One Martini backbone bead per residue (centre of mass of N, CA, C, O) as a GRO file, in nm:
protein
   61
    1UNK     BB    1   0.223  -4.587   0.326
    2UNK     BB    2   0.120  -4.862   0.430
    3UNK     BB    3   0.029  -4.843   0.779
    4UNK     BB    4   0.090  -4.537   0.793
    5UNK     BB    5   0.083  -4.276   1.040
    6UNK     BB    6   0.074  -3.919   1.072
    7UNK     BB    7   0.194  -3.676   1.302
    8UNK     BB    8   0.148  -3.373   1.488
    9UNK     BB    9   0.215  -3.053   1.644
   10UNK     BB   10   0.145  -2.736   1.749
   11UNK     BB   11   0.448  -2.648   1.785
   12UNK     BB   12   0.502  -2.640   1.468
   13UNK     BB   13   0.312  -2.359   1.471
   14UNK     BB   14   0.401  -2.186   1.738
   15UNK     BB   15   0.251  -2.326   2.004
   16UNK     BB   16   0.369  -2.209   2.275
   17UNK     BB   17   0.426  -2.159   2.630
   18UNK     BB   18   0.542  -1.891   2.580
   19UNK     BB   19   0.461  -1.580   2.674
   20UNK     BB   20   0.594  -1.411   2.433
   21UNK     BB   21   0.419  -1.588   2.203
   22UNK     BB   22   0.107  -1.551   2.236
   23UNK     BB   23   0.051  -1.313   2.017
   24UNK     BB   24   0.159  -1.522   1.764
   25UNK     BB   25  -0.062  -1.712   1.758
   26UNK     BB   26  -0.253  -1.940   1.620
   27UNK     BB   27  -0.529  -2.086   1.566
   28UNK     BB   28  -0.655  -2.402   1.590
   29UNK     BB   29  -0.815  -2.414   1.326
   30UNK     BB   30  -0.581  -2.341   1.140
   31UNK     BB   31  -0.395  -2.567   1.227
   32UNK     BB   32  -0.583  -2.802   1.142
   33UNK     BB   33  -0.605  -2.727   0.845
   34UNK     BB   34  -0.299  -2.738   0.781
   35UNK     BB   35  -0.252  -3.025   0.873
   36UNK     BB   36  -0.444  -3.158   0.664
   37UNK     BB   37  -0.318  -3.029   0.402
   38UNK     BB   38  -0.029  -3.185   0.465
   39UNK     BB   39  -0.132  -3.501   0.562
   40UNK     BB   40  -0.207  -3.525   0.840
   41UNK     BB   41  -0.376  -3.761   1.091
   42UNK     BB   42  -0.252  -3.615   1.358
   43UNK     BB   43  -0.273  -3.505   1.710
   44UNK     BB   44  -0.239  -3.294   1.965
   45UNK     BB   45  -0.342  -3.046   2.197
   46UNK     BB   46  -0.126  -2.930   2.351
   47UNK     BB   47  -0.143  -2.684   2.532
   48UNK     BB   48  -0.318  -2.586   2.778
   49UNK     BB   49  -0.590  -2.414   2.607
   50UNK     BB   50  -0.559  -2.417   2.298
   51UNK     BB   51  -0.759  -2.646   2.301
   52UNK     BB   52  -1.015  -2.813   2.332
   53UNK     BB   53  -1.119  -3.086   2.562
   54UNK     BB   54  -1.378  -3.138   2.413
   55UNK     BB   55  -1.487  -3.352   2.179
   56UNK     BB   56  -1.718  -3.184   2.047
   57UNK     BB   57  -1.549  -2.928   1.989
   58UNK     BB   58  -1.344  -3.075   1.804
   59UNK     BB   59  -1.543  -3.182   1.588
   60UNK     BB   60  -1.629  -2.884   1.494
   61UNK     BB   61  -1.329  -2.804   1.374
   0.00000   0.00000   0.00000
């Protein structure tokens, strides 16, 4: 659809803030790769500490 851009969030990949789920989280690089492979064009950073908050570190991902 021209003019529409779609995003998703890390929580859709199971990256929740729940302490019990921490050991089951995938890494942010894998999440970003899968996000792009499925056609999404944007995301949020997710819970604090899941992804780097520095723009340069995110660009390298």
